[in-house]
VEXLUMNU-835989 format. One record per residue: x, y, z of N, C-alpha, C in turn; residue in one letter. Coordinates in steps of 0.2 Angstrom, whole numbers, plus 5000, padded with zeros to 4 digits. Atoms other than C-alpha are relative to their C-alpha. Example, Ala and Ser with C-alpha at 12.3 -4.5 7.8 and 13.67 -1.06 7.14 Angstrom:
BEGIN
500449945000506249785039500450065000A 499649944999506849955036499650055003S 
END
This chain:
BEGIN
500350014994523548345016500649975005M 499450034997525248245020500550065003I 499749944998526048415021499750035006I 500449974995524648485031500049965007S 499950044994524748345044500750015004G 499449984997526548375047500050075002L 500149924998526248565048499649995008G 500450004994524848535061500449965007F 499750044995525848395071500650055003A 499549954997527348515073499750065004L 500449954996526048645078499949985007M 500250034993525448525092500650005004G 499550004996527148495097500250075004L 499849934997527548685100499550025005C 500649984995525848705109500149975006V 499950044994526248565120500650025005K 499449984997527948635124499850075003I 500249934997527248825127499549995005A 500450024994525948745138500349985006G 499650014994527148675149500550065002A 499749934998528048845150499650055003R 500549964997526448915157499750054995G 500449965006525849005141499249995001F 500750015000523849025143499849984992P 500350025007522848945128499850064996I 500149945004522249125123500650034996M 499449965002523949195121500349954994E 499850045006524449045110499650004994L 500449985005522949075099500250064996I 499849935003523349255098500749994996F 499450005003525149215093499949974993A 500050055006524649085080499550054995R 500449965004523349205073500450074997S 499549935002524549355072500449984994L 499650035006525749255061499649994995V 500450025006524549175050499750064996S 500349955003523649345047500450044996L 499549955003525249435042500149954994I 499750055006525749275030499450014995L 500650005005523949275022499950074997C 500149945003523849455020500650024994Y 499550005004525549465012499849964993I 500250035006524949324999499450034997D 500549985004523349404995500150064997I 499849935004524149574991500449974994Q 499650025005525349474980499649974994R 500550035004523949384971499550064998L 500549955001522949554971499349985000K 500750024999521349474978499750055005L 500449964996519949554987500049965006S 500050044993519949515006499249985001I 500850014998517949515006499749934997F 500250075002517749354995499350014997G 500650005003516149304987499449995006Q 500550014995515249235003500350025007N 499849964995515749355017499749975007T 500350034995514449285029500349935002G 499850074998515049105027500850005002L 499350004999516849155028500150025008L 500149984994516449235045499849955005W 500250074996515549085052500549955000L 499450044999517048975047500550015004R 499649984995518149085057499849995007G 500250014993517049075072500049945002I 500050074998516748895072500849985001I 499450035000518548865069500450035007G 499749974993518948985085499949965006F 500150044994517948885096500249935000L 499650064999518648715090500650015002A 499249994999520448785091500050005007L 500049994994520048825110500049925002I 500150074998519448645113500749964998A 499450045003520948575102500650015005V 499449984996522248675112500049985008Y 500250014993521448635129500249925000K 499950085000521548445125500849995000S 499350015002523448455119500350025008L 499749994994523748525137499949965006T 500250054996522848395146500249934999I 499950075002523248235137500650004997L 499450015003524848165130500050014992P 500049965007525248235112499749944995L 500350055005524848065103499449995001A 500850024999523148025111499750074999E 500349945001522748205110499850024993A 500149995006523048215092499649954997T 500450065003522248045088499250025001L 500749974999520648115096499750044997I 500249945004520648265087500049984993Q 500050045007520948155070499349965000Y 500550025002519248095073499550044996L 500349955003518648245064499849984992H 500250015006518548155047499349975000P 500650044999517048055054499450065001I 500449934999516148225059500050034993F 500049975007516648295042499549964995T 500550045003515848155033499350015001A 500849994999514248175042499850074998I 500349935002514148365040500050004992F 500049985008514648355021499349964997A 500650045003513248225019499450055002W 500749964999511848335028500150074997F 500049935003512448505022500250004992F 499849995007513248475005499849964995L 500250055004512448324999500549954997G 499650055001513948214998500049935004E 500350064998513448044999500649965005R 499650044996514347935013500149934996I 499950065003515147785005500049955005Q 500250054996515047615011500849995004N 499450014996517047615015499950065005N 499949944994516847785025499649965005T 500450034994515447695036500549955004I 499650054996516647555040500650055003L 499549964997518047695043499750035006C 500349974995516747775055500049955006V 500150064995516547605064500750005003F 499450014997518447585066500350055004L 499849954996518747755071499750015008G 500449994994517447745085500449945004C 499650054995518347575091500650025002L 499349994998520047645090500050055007G 500149944993519347795102499849965006T 500250044993518547665114500649975003L 499350034997520247575115500550045002I 499649944998521147735117499950025007L 500249964994520047805130499849955007S 500150044995519747645140500549944999S 499450055001521447545140499849955005P 500150054994520747445156499749944997G 500350065003519747335144500549954995I 499550045003521347275136500749995004I 499450014994522747305149499850035006T 500149974994522947375165500250075000N 499849945000523447545159499650055002G 500449954998522847705166499650044995A 500549975005521247785158500250074999S 499949945001521347945150499550055003L 500449954997520648105158499350004996S 500750015004518648095154500050084998L 500149925003518748295153500450014994I 499650005006520248285142499649984994G 500350045005519348155131499350044997L 500649965002517648265130500350064997A 499949935003518548425126500349984994V 499750025007519548335112499549984995G 500550025004517948255105499650064998L 500349945002517148435105500450044994I 499649975005518648505096499949964993G 500150035006518548365083499450014996A 500749995002516648395080500150074996A 500049945003516948575078500550014994G 499550015006518548545066499549974993S 500350045006517348435055499550044997G 500549955004516048575053500350054997L 499549945004517448705049500249974993A 499750035006518148585036499549994995Y 500650005006516448565027499950064998T 499949935002516348755027500550024995L 499549995004517948755019499949974993V 500150045007517548625006499450044996R 500549965004515948725002500350074998H 499849945003516848895001500649994994L 499550015005518248824990499850004992S 500249995007517048824975500050064998Y 499949935002517149014975500550055002S 499549964996518449074986500849974999E 499450015001520349084984500349965007H 499750034994521248974998500250055005P 499749964996522149115005499550055003S 500649964998520449225007499749955005V 500350044995519749075016500449995006I 499650004993521249055028500050075003I 500049934996521249245031499550015005L 500549974995519549255040500249955007Y 499850044994520149115053500450055005F 499749964995521449235061499750075000P 500349945000520349385057499549995007L 500450024995519149305070500449995007V 499650024994520349225082500450055003C 499549954997521549375084499750055005L 500249964995520349495092499749975006P 500350034995519349365102500549975005L 499550034995520849285109500350065005S 499649944997521549455114499450035005F 500549984996519849515122499849955006I 500150064994519549345132500749995004F 499350034997521349315137500650055001G 499549955000522349485137500150005009W 499849984993522349485157500449955002N 499650054998523149315158500749994995D 499550005005524449355144500750005004F 499450004997526249335150500750024994I 499549985005527849405142500549954998M 499550055002528849295132500750025001P 499249994999530749275135500449964996R 499650035004532149225124499749954994S 500250045004531749075115499249994999S 500650005001529949095119499750034994D 500249965006529749215104500049964994W 500050055006530349085092499549945000L 500550054998529148955100499350024997L 500649985002527649065097499950014993L 500049995007528149115080499949934996I 500150065002528348935076499349975000A 500850015000526548905081499650024994I 500349975006525949025068500349974994G 499750035006527048965055499749944998F 500250085002526748775056499250004999F 500750005000524848825058499850024993T 500149975007524948925041500249944996H 499950065005525748775032499449955001I 500550045000524448665039499350024997G 500649975003522948775034500150004992Q 499950005008523648795016499949934997V 500050075004523848605013499349995002G 500650024999522148575021499550034995L 500549975006521248705010500049994994T 499950025006522048664995499849934998L 500350065000521648484998499349995000G 500850005001519848515001499750024993M 500249985007519748604985500049954995S 499850045005520248454976499649934999L 500350084999519248304982499450015005E 500550014995517748254993500250025007K 499849984994517748325010500249955005A 499950074996517648155019500649974998A 499450045003518948075008500750035002N 499449974998520248225010500250005007V 499949994992519948245029500349945003A 499750064998520348065031500750005000A 499349995000522048095025500550035006Y 499749964994522448205040500149955006G 499750054995522648045051500750005000Y 499450015000524348045045500450055006V 499749954995524648185058500149965006Q 499950044994524348045072500749985000V 499550045000525847955065500650065002V 499549954998526948125065499950025007F 500049984993526348165082500349965005A 499750064996526747995090500850004998A 499350005001528448005082500350065004M 499849944997528748185089499949995008L 500150014993528048135106500649965003G 499550044998529347995107500650025000V 499349985001530848075100500150075003F 499849934997530648255107499750015007V 500250004994529548235122500149945005L 499950064997530148065127499449965003S 500550034997528348005129500049934998E 500150065002528047825128499349974997K 500650025004526747745117499849935003L 500350074996525647615127499849954994S 500450055005524847455118499450024998M 500749975003523147535118500150054996T 499949945004523847685110500149974992T 499850035006524547575096499449974997L 500650035003523047465094499550064997L 500449965002521947615093500150044994G 499849975007523047695080499949954994T 500150055005523047535070499250004998I 500850015002521047535070499950074996C 500249945003521047715065500350024994I 499850005006522247705052499949954995L 500350055004521547545046499450034996G 500549975003520047635043500050054995G 499849955005520847765034500249984993L 499850035006521647655021499349974996V 500650025003519847575019499750054996I 500449945002519047745016500350034993N 499749975006520247785002499949954994Q 500250045005519747634992499450024996R 500649995004518447654977499549975003K 500650034998516747624982499550014995D 500550005006515347584969499350045003G 500549964998514147694980500150074999S 499849925001515047854976499650034995E 500449975006513847964966500050085000T 499949944999514448134972500150044993F 499849965006514348274959500050075004T 499949954997514848444962499450055001K 500749965000513148514958499649985007G 500450024994512448424974500150055005N 499849954994513348564985499650074998A 
END
């Protein structure tokens, strides 16, 4: 999950740069999906796996939900600063915990409840800096879009957790670009622009770093409870903040730091053992 966080943070950086160069969201999703599809197909052929899997319906559903969430995530990256957009997106462990409890029967631990509280507090501080300092508030539209992306991601990750019992990670990942590639082309081809020079490397990098993030995420989800694994993804916030400062010359406000401390503090608490944990694989 740490490798996954680094991959997604680098993807977010590339999306931020590509958005500043004028590339529409659908073209970025198309480029990401094309590269990921090629890498997945090569791996599936190498392992001699069936692309249809055991739960084709759920695999397609995971792809559709992931596509809708991805639109919201990319849009928020073009509206908000990199660190803030990433921090809002990484509220998805809260949604993952709720969805995993509701759909998979994974009981929410007391530590996770405290993590949810700190996550909400961190988001409140992040989105309303005036309650602490005189900093400028974030765009409410950007905040709402980011939260929709986080909720969609949480639902998609819950599906990944369920599918990991019967499907190979490469098969699970494959259905994401299988959905995203045609839909992004259908809904966005009128706005596509021709890449020039280094733009090609930038678009390829989006797909490559996405694939690294997806592989780490899917493997992580197969090894541990969905809520616990998803919470590790908060490390992406740290990577994104560092990339924003050192690559994009963005400045971290006091409220961003305080919000990050709250959310990462919740992560640390969430990873501690809790006597209320009673999940068994059979409950799913």
